[in-house]
PDB file of N, CA, C and O in Angstrom:
ATOM      1  N   UNK A   1     110.315 112.283  93.505  1.00  0.00           N
ATOM      2  CA  UNK A   1     109.241 111.721  93.189  1.00  0.00           C
ATOM      3  C   UNK A   1     108.167 112.958  93.195  1.00  0.00           C
ATOM      4  O   UNK A   1     107.896 113.525  94.253  1.00  0.00           O
ATOM      5  N   UNK A   2     107.742 113.234  92.304  1.00  0.00           N
ATOM      6  CA  UNK A   2     106.483 114.178  91.594  1.00  0.00           C
ATOM      7  C   UNK A   2     105.148 113.761  91.901  1.00  0.00           C
ATOM      8  O   UNK A   2     104.769 112.602  91.732  1.00  0.00           O
ATOM      9  N   UNK A   3     104.585 114.482  92.253  1.00  0.00           N
ATOM     10  CA  UNK A   3     103.178 114.565  92.370  1.00  0.00           C
ATOM     11  C   UNK A   3     102.235 114.390  91.128  1.00  0.00           C
ATOM     12  O   UNK A   3     102.531 115.450  90.576  1.00  0.00           O
ATOM     13  N   UNK A   4     101.602 113.996  90.554  1.00  0.00           N
ATOM     14  CA  UNK A   4     100.665 113.853  89.156  1.00  0.00           C
ATOM     15  C   UNK A   4      99.308 113.481  89.655  1.00  0.00           C
ATOM     16  O   UNK A   4      99.048 112.582  90.455  1.00  0.00           O
ATOM     17  N   UNK A   5      98.285 114.496  88.927  1.00  0.00           N
ATOM     18  CA  UNK A   5      96.791 114.515  89.096  1.00  0.00           C
ATOM     19  C   UNK A   5      96.579 113.095  88.296  1.00  0.00           C
ATOM     20  O   UNK A   5      96.958 112.896  87.142  1.00  0.00           O
ATOM     21  N   UNK A   6      96.016 112.310  88.989  1.00  0.00           N
ATOM     22  CA  UNK A   6      95.337 110.971  88.071  1.00  0.00           C
ATOM     23  C   UNK A   6      94.560 111.121  86.963  1.00  0.00           C
ATOM     24  O   UNK A   6      94.522 110.204  86.142  1.00  0.00           O
ATOM     25  N   UNK A   7      93.726 112.449  86.745  1.00  0.00           N
ATOM     26  CA  UNK A   7      93.059 112.699  85.988  1.00  0.00           C
ATOM     27  C   UNK A   7      93.960 112.959  84.403  1.00  0.00           C
ATOM     28  O   UNK A   7      93.680 112.672  83.239  1.00  0.00           O
ATOM     29  N   UNK A   8      94.970 113.543  84.959  1.00  0.00           N
ATOM     30  CA  UNK A   8      96.092 114.131  83.694  1.00  0.00           C
ATOM     31  C   UNK A   8      96.402 112.902  83.291  1.00  0.00           C
ATOM     32  O   UNK A   8      96.178 112.801  82.085  1.00  0.00           O
ATOM     33  N   UNK A   9      96.854 111.837  83.800  1.00  0.00           N
ATOM     34  CA  UNK A   9      97.353 110.642  82.845  1.00  0.00           C
ATOM     35  C   UNK A   9      96.725 109.309  82.721  1.00  0.00           C
ATOM     36  O   UNK A   9      97.171 108.552  81.859  1.00  0.00           O
ATOM     37  N   UNK A  10      95.602 108.869  83.584  1.00  0.00           N
ATOM     38  CA  UNK A  10      94.928 107.785  83.288  1.00  0.00           C
ATOM     39  C   UNK A  10      93.855 107.912  82.262  1.00  0.00           C
ATOM     40  O   UNK A  10      93.397 109.019  81.976  1.00  0.00           O
ATOM     41  N   UNK A  11      93.470 106.892  81.740  1.00  0.00           N
ATOM     42  CA  UNK A  11      92.137 107.048  81.117  1.00  0.00           C
ATOM     43  C   UNK A  11      90.925 107.022  81.979  1.00  0.00           C
ATOM     44  O   UNK A  11      90.944 106.279  82.960  1.00  0.00           O
ATOM     45  N   UNK A  12      89.869 107.747  81.727  1.00  0.00           N
ATOM     46  CA  UNK A  12      88.804 107.851  82.337  1.00  0.00           C
ATOM     47  C   UNK A  12      88.205 106.536  82.920  1.00  0.00           C
ATOM     48  O   UNK A  12      87.609 106.639  83.992  1.00  0.00           O
ATOM     49  N   UNK A  13      88.307 105.217  82.286  1.00  0.00           N
ATOM     50  CA  UNK A  13      87.714 104.414  82.201  1.00  0.00           C
ATOM     51  C   UNK A  13      88.821 103.469  83.623  1.00  0.00           C
ATOM     52  O   UNK A  13      88.409 102.820  84.584  1.00  0.00           O
ATOM     53  N   UNK A  14      89.886 103.689  83.309  1.00  0.00           N
ATOM     54  CA  UNK A  14      90.961 103.241  84.831  1.00  0.00           C
ATOM     55  C   UNK A  14      90.511 103.992  85.789  1.00  0.00           C
ATOM     56  O   UNK A  14      89.872 103.418  86.671  1.00  0.00           O
ATOM     57  N   UNK A  15      90.733 105.626  85.901  1.00  0.00           N
ATOM     58  CA  UNK A  15      90.461 106.375  86.885  1.00  0.00           C
ATOM     59  C   UNK A  15      89.209 105.822  87.734  1.00  0.00           C
ATOM     60  O   UNK A  15      89.253 105.580  88.940  1.00  0.00           O
ATOM     61  N   UNK A  16      88.188 105.679  86.978  1.00  0.00           N
ATOM     62  CA  UNK A  16      86.967 105.226  87.649  1.00  0.00           C
ATOM     63  C   UNK A  16      86.955 104.066  88.402  1.00  0.00           C
ATOM     64  O   UNK A  16      86.286 104.131  89.434  1.00  0.00           O
ATOM     65  N   UNK A  17      87.644 102.780  88.107  1.00  0.00           N
ATOM     66  CA  UNK A  17      88.061 101.775  88.321  1.00  0.00           C
ATOM     67  C   UNK A  17      89.096 101.997  89.873  1.00  0.00           C
ATOM     68  O   UNK A  17      88.964 101.375  90.928  1.00  0.00           O
ATOM     69  N   UNK A  18      90.025 102.997  89.575  1.00  0.00           N
ATOM     70  CA  UNK A  18      90.644 103.019  90.895  1.00  0.00           C
ATOM     71  C   UNK A  18      90.144 103.791  91.480  1.00  0.00           C
ATOM     72  O   UNK A  18      90.950 103.980  92.391  1.00  0.00           O
ATOM     73  N   UNK A  19      89.252 104.498  91.657  1.00  0.00           N
ATOM     74  CA  UNK A  19      88.524 105.119  92.305  1.00  0.00           C
ATOM     75  C   UNK A  19      87.488 104.294  93.309  1.00  0.00           C
ATOM     76  O   UNK A  19      87.096 104.708  94.400  1.00  0.00           O
ATOM     77  N   UNK A  20      87.109 102.933  92.638  1.00  0.00           N
ATOM     78  CA  UNK A  20      86.200 102.230  93.513  1.00  0.00           C
ATOM     79  C   UNK A  20      87.292 101.914  94.517  1.00  0.00           C
ATOM     80  O   UNK A  20      86.896 101.830  95.680  1.00  0.00           O
ATOM     81  N   UNK A  21      88.271 101.769  94.356  1.00  0.00           N
ATOM     82  CA  UNK A  21      89.066 101.186  95.439  1.00  0.00           C
ATOM     83  C   UNK A  21      90.112 101.981  96.078  1.00  0.00           C
ATOM     84  O   UNK A  21      90.994 101.332  96.640  1.00  0.00           O
ATOM     85  N   UNK A  22      90.202 103.416  96.110  1.00  0.00           N
ATOM     86  CA  UNK A  22      90.723 104.576  96.680  1.00  0.00           C
ATOM     87  C   UNK A  22      90.345 105.529  96.058  1.00  0.00           C
ATOM     88  O   UNK A  22      90.487 105.549  94.835  1.00  0.00           O
ATOM     89  N   UNK A  23      89.695 106.692  96.818  1.00  0.00           N
ATOM     90  CA  UNK A  23      89.228 107.698  96.590  1.00  0.00           C
ATOM     91  C   UNK A  23      90.143 108.924  97.654  1.00  0.00           C
ATOM     92  O   UNK A  23      90.254 108.936  98.879  1.00  0.00           O
ATOM     93  N   UNK A  24      90.537 109.599  96.918  1.00  0.00           N
ATOM     94  CA  UNK A  24      91.310 110.569  97.559  1.00  0.00           C
ATOM     95  C   UNK A  24      92.724 110.231  98.309  1.00  0.00           C
ATOM     96  O   UNK A  24      93.188 111.041  99.111  1.00  0.00           O
ATOM     97  N   UNK A  25      93.347 109.076  98.031  1.00  0.00           N
ATOM     98  CA  UNK A  25      94.390 108.694  98.378  1.00  0.00           C
ATOM     99  C   UNK A  25      95.550 108.815  97.920  1.00  0.00           C
ATOM    100  O   UNK A  25      95.575 108.649  96.701  1.00  0.00           O
ATOM    101  N   UNK A  26      96.768 109.088  98.494  1.00  0.00           N
ATOM    102  CA  UNK A  26      98.095 109.195  97.733  1.00  0.00           C
ATOM    103  C   UNK A  26      98.491 107.478  97.577  1.00  0.00           C
ATOM    104  O   UNK A  26      98.440 106.601  98.439  1.00  0.00           O
ATOM    105  N   UNK A  27      98.943 107.385  95.963  1.00  0.00           N
ATOM    106  CA  UNK A  27      98.917 105.678  95.826  1.00  0.00           C
ATOM    107  C   UNK A  27     100.509 105.926  94.991  1.00  0.00           C
ATOM    108  O   UNK A  27     100.641 106.749  94.085  1.00  0.00           O
ATOM    109  N   UNK A  28     101.649 105.032  95.509  1.00  0.00           N
ATOM    110  CA  UNK A  28     102.810 104.941  94.948  1.00  0.00           C
ATOM    111  C   UNK A  28     102.292 103.796  93.827  1.00  0.00           C
ATOM    112  O   UNK A  28     101.449 102.912  93.981  1.00  0.00           O
ATOM    113  N   UNK A  29     103.071 104.119  92.685  1.00  0.00           N
ATOM    114  CA  UNK A  29     103.168 102.969  91.559  1.00  0.00           C
ATOM    115  C   UNK A  29     104.659 103.022  91.130  1.00  0.00           C
ATOM    116  O   UNK A  29     105.302 103.954  90.646  1.00  0.00           O
ATOM    117  N   UNK A  30     105.035 101.717  91.455  1.00  0.00           N
ATOM    118  CA  UNK A  30     106.514 101.552  91.413  1.00  0.00           C
ATOM    119  C   UNK A  30     107.071 101.474  89.722  1.00  0.00           C
ATOM    120  O   UNK A  30     106.271 101.159  88.842  1.00  0.00           O
ATOM    121  N   UNK A  31     108.062 101.696  89.504  1.00  0.00           N
ATOM    122  CA  UNK A  31     108.594 101.026  88.452  1.00  0.00           C
ATOM    123  C   UNK A  31     108.422  99.764  87.890  1.00  0.00           C
ATOM    124  O   UNK A  31     108.342  98.922  88.784  1.00  0.00           O
ATOM    125  N   UNK A  32     108.336  99.301  86.801  1.00  0.00           N
ATOM    126  CA  UNK A  32     108.804  97.861  86.160  1.00  0.00           C
ATOM    127  C   UNK A  32     110.257  97.468  86.476  1.00  0.00           C
ATOM    128  O   UNK A  32     111.104  98.342  86.291  1.00  0.00           O
ATOM    129  N   UNK A  33     110.556  96.564  86.817  1.00  0.00           N
ATOM    130  CA  UNK A  33     111.720  95.994  87.143  1.00  0.00           C
ATOM    131  C   UNK A  33     112.796  96.456  86.244  1.00  0.00           C
ATOM    132  O   UNK A  33     113.723  97.127  86.696  1.00  0.00           O
ATOM    133  N   UNK A  34     112.723  96.124  84.953  1.00  0.00           N
ATOM    134  CA  UNK A  34     113.736  96.545  83.997  1.00  0.00           C
ATOM    135  C   UNK A  34     113.937  98.133  84.054  1.00  0.00           C
ATOM    136  O   UNK A  34     114.993  98.500  83.539  1.00  0.00           O
ATOM    137  N   UNK A  35     113.036  99.260  84.642  1.00  0.00           N
ATOM    138  CA  UNK A  35     113.085 100.356  84.440  1.00  0.00           C
ATOM    139  C   UNK A  35     114.051 100.781  85.776  1.00  0.00           C
ATOM    140  O   UNK A  35     114.710 101.820  85.808  1.00  0.00           O
ATOM    141  N   UNK A  36     114.020 100.086  86.532  1.00  0.00           N
ATOM    142  CA  UNK A  36     114.890 100.361  87.939  1.00  0.00           C
ATOM    143  C   UNK A  36     116.325 100.257  87.949  1.00  0.00           C
ATOM    144  O   UNK A  36     116.772  99.190  87.530  1.00  0.00           O
ATOM    145  N   UNK A  37     117.443 101.442  88.474  1.00  0.00           N
ATOM    146  CA  UNK A  37     118.996 101.225  88.145  1.00  0.00           C
ATOM    147  C   UNK A  37     119.286 100.759  89.728  1.00  0.00           C
ATOM    148  O   UNK A  37     118.749 101.083  90.786  1.00  0.00           O
ATOM    149  N   UNK A  38     120.129 100.060  89.477  1.00  0.00           N
ATOM    150  CA  UNK A  38     120.979  99.584  91.030  1.00  0.00           C
ATOM    151  C   UNK A  38     121.271 100.806  91.374  1.00  0.00           C
ATOM    152  O   UNK A  38     121.254 101.846  90.716  1.00  0.00           O
ATOM    153  N   UNK A  39     121.642 100.517  92.861  1.00  0.00           N
ATOM    154  CA  UNK A  39     122.199 101.518  93.550  1.00  0.00           C
ATOM    155  C   UNK A  39     123.672 102.252  93.112  1.00  0.00           C
ATOM    156  O   UNK A  39     124.698 101.605  92.902  1.00  0.00           O
ATOM    157  N   UNK A  40     123.579 103.612  93.025  1.00  0.00           N
ATOM    158  CA  UNK A  40     125.173 104.146  92.588  1.00  0.00           C
ATOM    159  C   UNK A  40     125.108 104.183  91.307  1.00  0.00           C
ATOM    160  O   UNK A  40     126.115 104.711  90.834  1.00  0.00           O
ATOM    161  N   UNK A  41     124.106 103.739  90.283  1.00  0.00           N
ATOM    162  CA  UNK A  41     124.496 103.719  88.937  1.00  0.00           C
ATOM    163  C   UNK A  41     124.167 105.106  88.515  1.00  0.00           C
ATOM    164  O   UNK A  41     124.869 105.512  87.589  1.00  0.00           O
ATOM    165  N   UNK A  42     123.358 105.851  88.924  1.00  0.00           N
ATOM    166  CA  UNK A  42     122.853 106.859  88.214  1.00  0.00           C
ATOM    167  C   UNK A  42     123.792 108.191  88.980  1.00  0.00           C
ATOM    168  O   UNK A  42     124.304 109.108  88.339  1.00  0.00           O
ATOM    169  N   UNK A  43     123.839 108.080  90.012  1.00  0.00           N
ATOM    170  CA  UNK A  43     125.117 109.367  90.713  1.00  0.00           C
ATOM    171  C   UNK A  43     126.288 108.953  90.446  1.00  0.00           C
ATOM    172  O   UNK A  43     127.222 109.746  90.564  1.00  0.00           O
ATOM    173  N   UNK A  44     126.515 107.664  90.040  1.00  0.00           N
ATOM    174  CA  UNK A  44     128.105 108.006  89.754  1.00  0.00           C
ATOM    175  C   UNK A  44     128.866 107.100  90.928  1.00  0.00           C
ATOM    176  O   UNK A  44     129.975 106.651  90.637  1.00  0.00           O
ATOM    177  N   UNK A  45     128.408 106.865  92.014  1.00  0.00           N
ATOM    178  CA  UNK A  45     128.848 106.675  93.305  1.00  0.00           C
ATOM    179  C   UNK A  45     129.493 105.164  93.490  1.00  0.00           C
ATOM    180  O   UNK A  45     130.433 104.934  94.250  1.00  0.00           O
ATOM    181  N   UNK A  46     128.773 104.082  92.595  1.00  0.00           N
ATOM    182  CA  UNK A  46     129.255 102.861  92.629  1.00  0.00           C
ATOM    183  C   UNK A  46     130.603 102.781  91.682  1.00  0.00           C
ATOM    184  O   UNK A  46     131.609 102.114  91.921  1.00  0.00           O
ATOM    185  N   UNK A  47     130.391 103.527  90.684  1.00  0.00           N
ATOM    186  CA  UNK A  47     131.884 103.604  89.753  1.00  0.00           C
ATOM    187  C   UNK A  47     133.055 104.213  90.443  1.00  0.00           C
ATOM    188  O   UNK A  47     134.170 103.695  90.519  1.00  0.00           O
ATOM    189  N   UNK A  48     132.673 105.437  90.972  1.00  0.00           N
ATOM    190  CA  UNK A  48     133.734 105.959  92.093  1.00  0.00           C
ATOM    191  C   UNK A  48     134.321 104.846  93.129  1.00  0.00           C
ATOM    192  O   UNK A  48     135.514 104.609  93.316  1.00  0.00           O
ATOM    193  N   UNK A  49     133.300 104.270  93.708  1.00  0.00           N
ATOM    194  CA  UNK A  49     133.947 103.509  94.849  1.00  0.00           C
ATOM    195  C   UNK A  49     134.355 102.170  94.148  1.00  0.00           C
ATOM    196  O   UNK A  49     135.248 101.652  94.818  1.00  0.00           O
ATOM    197  N   UNK A  50     134.062 101.475  93.140  1.00  0.00           N
ATOM    198  CA  UNK A  50     134.739 100.186  92.379  1.00  0.00           C
ATOM    199  C   UNK A  50     136.249 100.824  91.852  1.00  0.00           C
ATOM    200  O   UNK A  50     137.302 100.197  91.963  1.00  0.00           O
ATOM    201  N   UNK A  51     136.132 102.221  91.248  1.00  0.00           N
ATOM    202  CA  UNK A  51     137.524 102.536  90.973  1.00  0.00           C
ATOM    203  C   UNK A  51     138.571 102.981  92.185  1.00  0.00           C
ATOM    204  O   UNK A  51     139.800 102.962  92.117  1.00  0.00           O
ATOM    205  N   UNK A  52     137.737 103.394  93.331  1.00  0.00           N
ATOM    206  CA  UNK A  52     138.631 103.607  94.586  1.00  0.00           C
ATOM    207  C   UNK A  52     139.171 102.441  95.111  1.00  0.00           C
ATOM    208  O   UNK A  52     140.360 102.424  95.432  1.00  0.00           O
ATOM    209  N   UNK A  53     138.369 101.333  95.261  1.00  0.00           N
ATOM    210  CA  UNK A  53     138.649 100.151  95.597  1.00  0.00           C
ATOM    211  C   UNK A  53     139.691  99.208  94.779  1.00  0.00           C
ATOM    212  O   UNK A  53     140.387  98.332  95.292  1.00  0.00           O
ATOM    213  N   UNK A  54     139.664  99.520  93.573  1.00  0.00           N
ATOM    214  CA  UNK A  54     140.745  99.079  92.481  1.00  0.00           C
ATOM    215  C   UNK A  54     142.278  99.475  92.932  1.00  0.00           C
ATOM    216  O   UNK A  54     143.308  98.825  93.112  1.00  0.00           O
ATOM    217  N   UNK A  55     141.941 100.768  93.020  1.00  0.00           N
ATOM    218  CA  UNK A  55     143.848 101.536  93.799  1.00  0.00           C
ATOM    219  C   UNK A  55     144.375 101.130  95.021  1.00  0.00           C
ATOM    220  O   UNK A  55     145.563 100.950  95.289  1.00  0.00           O
ATOM    221  N   UNK A  56     143.122 100.959  95.953  1.00  0.00           N
ATOM    222  CA  UNK A  56     143.650 100.457  96.998  1.00  0.00           C
ATOM    223  C   UNK A  56     144.176  98.948  97.166  1.00  0.00           C
ATOM    224  O   UNK A  56     144.946  98.475  98.002  1.00  0.00           O
ATOM    225  N   UNK A  57     143.534  98.385  96.142  1.00  0.00           N
ATOM    226  CA  UNK A  57     144.157  97.055  96.115  1.00  0.00           C
ATOM    227  C   UNK A  57     145.695  96.731  95.268  1.00  0.00           C
ATOM    228  O   UNK A  57     146.461  95.768  95.264  1.00  0.00           O
ATOM    229  N   UNK A  58     145.683  97.869  94.682  1.00  0.00           N
ATOM    230  CA  UNK A  58     146.866  97.866  93.451  1.00  0.00           C
ATOM    231  C   UNK A  58     148.054  98.308  94.355  1.00  0.00           C
ATOM    232  O   UNK A  58     149.149  97.749  94.290  1.00  0.00           O
ATOM    233  N   UNK A  59     147.765  99.414  95.261  1.00  0.00           N
ATOM    234  CA  UNK A  59     148.862  99.674  96.417  1.00  0.00           C
ATOM    235  C   UNK A  59     149.155  98.703  97.369  1.00  0.00           C
ATOM    236  O   UNK A  59     150.286  98.584  97.840  1.00  0.00           O
ATOM    237  N   UNK A  60     147.965  97.813  97.768  1.00  0.00           N
ATOM    238  CA  UNK A  60     148.264  96.962  98.891  1.00  0.00           C
ATOM    239  C   UNK A  60     149.083  95.858  98.018  1.00  0.00           C
ATOM    240  O   UNK A  60     149.951  95.347  98.726  1.00  0.00           O
ATOM    241  N   UNK A  61     149.071  95.393  96.837  1.00  0.00           N
ATOM    242  CA  UNK A  61     149.758  94.409  96.427  1.00  0.00           C
ATOM    243  C   UNK A  61     151.139  94.888  96.041  1.00  0.00           C
ATOM    244  O   UNK A  61     151.990  94.040  95.773  1.00  0.00           O
ATOM    245  N   UNK A  62     151.435  96.185  95.988  1.00  0.00           N
ATOM    246  CA  UNK A  62     152.826  96.627  95.498  1.00  0.00           C
ATOM    247  C   UNK A  62     153.686  96.918  96.907  1.00  0.00           C
ATOM    248  O   UNK A  62     154.864  97.274  96.884  1.00  0.00           O
ATOM    249  N   UNK A  63     152.955  96.723  98.079  1.00  0.00           N
ATOM    250  CA  UNK A  63     153.354  96.792  99.140  1.00  0.00           C
ATOM    251  C   UNK A  63     152.835  97.565 100.467  1.00  0.00           C
ATOM    252  O   UNK A  63     153.286  97.317 101.585  1.00  0.00           O
ATOM    253  N   UNK A  64     152.030  98.342 100.261  1.00  0.00           N
ATOM    254  CA  UNK A  64     151.529  99.829 101.181  1.00  0.00           C
ATOM    255  C   UNK A  64     150.764  98.536 102.428  1.00  0.00           C
ATOM    256  O   UNK A  64     149.991  97.613 102.173  1.00  0.00           O
ATOM    257  N   UNK A  65     151.218  98.858 103.449  1.00  0.00           N
ATOM    258  CA  UNK A  65     150.159  98.241 104.645  1.00  0.00           C
ATOM    259  C   UNK A  65     148.937  98.756 104.799  1.00  0.00           C
ATOM    260  O   UNK A  65     148.664  99.892 104.412  1.00  0.00           O
ATOM    261  N   UNK A  66     148.006  97.891 105.435  1.00  0.00           N
ATOM    262  CA  UNK A  66     146.656  98.063 105.887  1.00  0.00           C
ATOM    263  C   UNK A  66     146.649  99.444 106.474  1.00  0.00           C
ATOM    264  O   UNK A  66     145.843 100.279 106.065  1.00  0.00           O
ATOM    265  N   UNK A  67     147.492  99.707 107.390  1.00  0.00           N
ATOM    266  CA  UNK A  67     147.603 100.913 108.064  1.00  0.00           C
ATOM    267  C   UNK A  67     147.875 102.202 107.150  1.00  0.00           C
ATOM    268  O   UNK A  67     147.142 103.185 107.263  1.00  0.00           O
ATOM    269  N   UNK A  68     148.568 102.187 106.563  1.00  0.00           N
ATOM    270  CA  UNK A  68     149.221 103.266 105.425  1.00  0.00           C
ATOM    271  C   UNK A  68     147.989 103.668 104.455  1.00  0.00           C
ATOM    272  O   UNK A  68     147.611 104.812 104.200  1.00  0.00           O
ATOM    273  N   UNK A  69     147.433 102.397 103.956  1.00  0.00           N
ATOM    274  CA  UNK A  69     146.201 102.757 103.469  1.00  0.00           C
ATOM    275  C   UNK A  69     144.938 103.094 104.024  1.00  0.00           C
ATOM    276  O   UNK A  69     144.020 103.582 103.365  1.00  0.00           O
ATOM    277  N   UNK A  70     144.899 102.879 105.031  1.00  0.00           N
ATOM    278  CA  UNK A  70     143.891 103.578 105.890  1.00  0.00           C
ATOM    279  C   UNK A  70     144.104 105.028 106.144  1.00  0.00           C
ATOM    280  O   UNK A  70     143.183 105.811 105.911  1.00  0.00           O
ATOM    281  N   UNK A  71     145.089 105.390 106.542  1.00  0.00           N
ATOM    282  CA  UNK A  71     145.483 106.766 106.643  1.00  0.00           C
ATOM    283  C   UNK A  71     145.449 107.366 105.212  1.00  0.00           C
ATOM    284  O   UNK A  71     145.070 108.535 105.140  1.00  0.00           O
ATOM    285  N   UNK A  72     145.743 106.819 104.225  1.00  0.00           N
ATOM    286  CA  UNK A  72     145.858 107.399 102.931  1.00  0.00           C
ATOM    287  C   UNK A  72     144.140 107.832 102.391  1.00  0.00           C
ATOM    288  O   UNK A  72     143.883 108.982 102.036  1.00  0.00           O
ATOM    289  N   UNK A  73     143.195 106.848 102.404  1.00  0.00           N
ATOM    290  CA  UNK A  73     142.032 106.777 101.793  1.00  0.00           C
ATOM    291  C   UNK A  73     140.918 107.082 103.004  1.00  0.00           C
ATOM    292  O   UNK A  73     139.706 106.889 102.914  1.00  0.00           O
ATOM    293  N   UNK A  74     141.572 107.555 104.046  1.00  0.00           N
ATOM    294  CA  UNK A  74     140.485 108.121 105.224  1.00  0.00           C
ATOM    295  C   UNK A  74     139.522 106.822 105.682  1.00  0.00           C
ATOM    296  O   UNK A  74     138.396 106.989 106.149  1.00  0.00           O
ATOM    297  N   UNK A  75     140.084 105.614 105.496  1.00  0.00           N
ATOM    298  CA  UNK A  75     138.986 104.581 106.027  1.00  0.00           C
ATOM    299  C   UNK A  75     139.476 103.667 106.958  1.00  0.00           C
ATOM    300  O   UNK A  75     140.674 103.383 106.947  1.00  0.00           O
ATOM    301  N   UNK A  76     138.643 103.128 107.831  1.00  0.00           N
ATOM    302  CA  UNK A  76     139.200 102.443 108.978  1.00  0.00           C
ATOM    303  C   UNK A  76     139.784 101.030 108.470  1.00  0.00           C
ATOM    304  O   UNK A  76     139.238 100.348 107.603  1.00  0.00           O
ATOM    305  N   UNK A  77     140.929 100.707 109.114  1.00  0.00           N
ATOM    306  CA  UNK A  77     141.535  99.499 109.297  1.00  0.00           C
ATOM    307  C   UNK A  77     140.751  98.146 108.606  1.00  0.00           C
ATOM    308  O   UNK A  77     141.133  97.342 107.756  1.00  0.00           O
ATOM    309  N   UNK A  78     139.409  98.280 109.412  1.00  0.00           N
ATOM    310  CA  UNK A  78     138.495  96.992 109.045  1.00  0.00           C
ATOM    311  C   UNK A  78     138.081  97.248 107.447  1.00  0.00           C
ATOM    312  O   UNK A  78     138.093  96.365 106.589  1.00  0.00           O
ATOM    313  N   UNK A  79     137.755  98.480 107.254  1.00  0.00           N
ATOM    314  CA  UNK A  79     137.291  98.607 106.047  1.00  0.00           C
ATOM    315  C   UNK A  79     138.282  98.442 104.759  1.00  0.00           C
ATOM    316  O   UNK A  79     137.861  98.168 103.635  1.00  0.00           O
ATOM    317  N   UNK A  80     139.556  98.633 105.056  1.00  0.00           N
ATOM    318  CA  UNK A  80     140.626  98.594 103.962  1.00  0.00           C
ATOM    319  C   UNK A  80     141.057  97.113 103.992  1.00  0.00           C
ATOM    320  O   UNK A  80     141.740  96.691 103.060  1.00  0.00           O
ATOM    321  N   UNK A  81     140.636  96.152 105.188  1.00  0.00           N
ATOM    322  CA  UNK A  81     140.910  94.713 105.224  1.00  0.00           C
ATOM    323  C   UNK A  81     139.985  94.164 104.259  1.00  0.00           C
ATOM    324  O   UNK A  81     140.421  93.428 103.374  1.00  0.00           O
ATOM    325  N   UNK A  82     138.691  94.457 104.337  1.00  0.00           N
ATOM    326  CA  UNK A  82     137.317  94.035 103.504  1.00  0.00           C
ATOM    327  C   UNK A  82     137.836  94.164 102.063  1.00  0.00           C
ATOM    328  O   UNK A  82     137.852  93.197 101.301  1.00  0.00           O
ATOM    329  N   UNK A  83     138.350  95.654 101.640  1.00  0.00           N
ATOM    330  CA  UNK A  83     138.462  95.808 100.472  1.00  0.00           C
ATOM    331  C   UNK A  83     139.465  94.646 100.183  1.00  0.00           C
ATOM    332  O   UNK A  83     139.068  93.639  99.597  1.00  0.00           O
ATOM    333  N   UNK A  84     140.699  94.770 100.570  1.00  0.00           N
ATOM    334  CA  UNK A  84     142.144  93.977 100.079  1.00  0.00           C
ATOM    335  C   UNK A  84     141.788  92.555 100.209  1.00  0.00           C
ATOM    336  O   UNK A  84     142.274  91.813  99.355  1.00  0.00           O
ATOM    337  N   UNK A  85     141.032  92.026 101.115  1.00  0.00           N
ATOM    338  CA  UNK A  85     141.101  90.796 101.004  1.00  0.00           C
ATOM    339  C   UNK A  85     139.424  89.931 100.578  1.00  0.00           C
ATOM    340  O   UNK A  85     139.076  88.789 100.877  1.00  0.00           O
ATOM    341  N   UNK A  86     138.818  90.779  99.957  1.00  0.00           N
ATOM    342  CA  UNK A  86     137.731  90.279  99.304  1.00  0.00           C
ATOM    343  C   UNK A  86     138.205  89.707  97.844  1.00  0.00           C
ATOM    344  O   UNK A  86     139.144  90.280  97.291  1.00  0.00           O
ATOM    345  N   UNK A  87     137.555  88.551  97.187  1.00  0.00           N
ATOM    346  CA  UNK A  87     138.006  88.459  96.282  1.00  0.00           C
ATOM    347  C   UNK A  87     137.268  89.395  94.863  1.00  0.00           C
ATOM    348  O   UNK A  87     137.897  89.558  93.817  1.00  0.00           O
ATOM    349  N   UNK A  88     136.161  89.818  95.038  1.00  0.00           N
ATOM    350  CA  UNK A  88     135.586  90.629  93.799  1.00  0.00           C
ATOM    351  C   UNK A  88     136.350  92.059  93.758  1.00  0.00           C
ATOM    352  O   UNK A  88     136.158  92.921  92.900  1.00  0.00           O
ATOM    353  N   UNK A  89     137.243  92.147  94.834  1.00  0.00           N
ATOM    354  CA  UNK A  89     137.865  93.727  94.176  1.00  0.00           C
ATOM    355  C   UNK A  89     139.049  93.611  93.535  1.00  0.00           C
ATOM    356  O   UNK A  89     139.700  94.622  93.270  1.00  0.00           O
ATOM    357  N   UNK A  90     139.539  92.201  93.158  1.00  0.00           N
ATOM    358  CA  UNK A  90     140.836  92.042  92.448  1.00  0.00           C
ATOM    359  C   UNK A  90     140.701  91.939  91.056  1.00  0.00           C
ATOM    360  O   UNK A  90     141.698  91.803  90.347  1.00  0.00           O
TER     361      UNK A  90
END
């Protein structure tokens, strides 16, 4: 998040009104709901994990054990169980 001077972005009338409520304060202005991206969408982490989980489920379906998957993907047995037994990953 970058700092911006309010004088450079707000109309003078709006700046005067804001100064009536907060002078010399740092104010966070959140993005509108439509502008927000969900977790992992911008970095690609969400897509990476979804793809990884599909691979784990496919390998489980062809017969690899939870212990084998745990070793292959460097995840705990409990994590593998959550992935293969959760309906949304299938």
